[in-house]
Phi, psi and omega in degrees: 000134184270140173280162181301334178290312177304316182288343182278346179284133179276169181298331176280005177088002178269144180282120178279298184202137175228144178215136172208175183232149179238118179248117177265118179259135181254119183260006178078233189288341180281355177104195185234160181219132176260126173259117181237120178217116185294345178271344186285144180249173176303316177298322180290324175302310180299320180298314184290322181287319180293316178294340177099357181296319178255119177236165177044065183270131179277313177199163172228121175250139174260120175257112180236124189047253183243019178245152180234129179235131178281114183245021190294321179289326179291319186284317185292331179281332175287335185265355179300124177283128178296137180279117181259118181291172182285139176283172176294324178294322174299319180295324180291313179302320176299321181294321183290321178295321184290316176298320179295318178294327173292317178300324181295324184276346179298142175272129183278000000 
């Protein structure tokens, strides 16, 4: 299997373009970890953030050719999971649970 670096080599041996992402995770007192994987795509970084695999992100850098760009805000906004409000069925179930809890604590 070819890496993205190898696949970026043209037939003449010239490097066409190379792109990868650096995700810095902050573990607090335990330190930080930079995740660098030449095979990971922008879409995969977004997917890992949305799934919760990547948490406590300090920054995300995109390295393309010989330039580095901080894309933290862009990626985090793309990975944001929409907030879905409670449905009426959930609200009704919560009301039934509350009433049941009140009956448990009533004195007979």
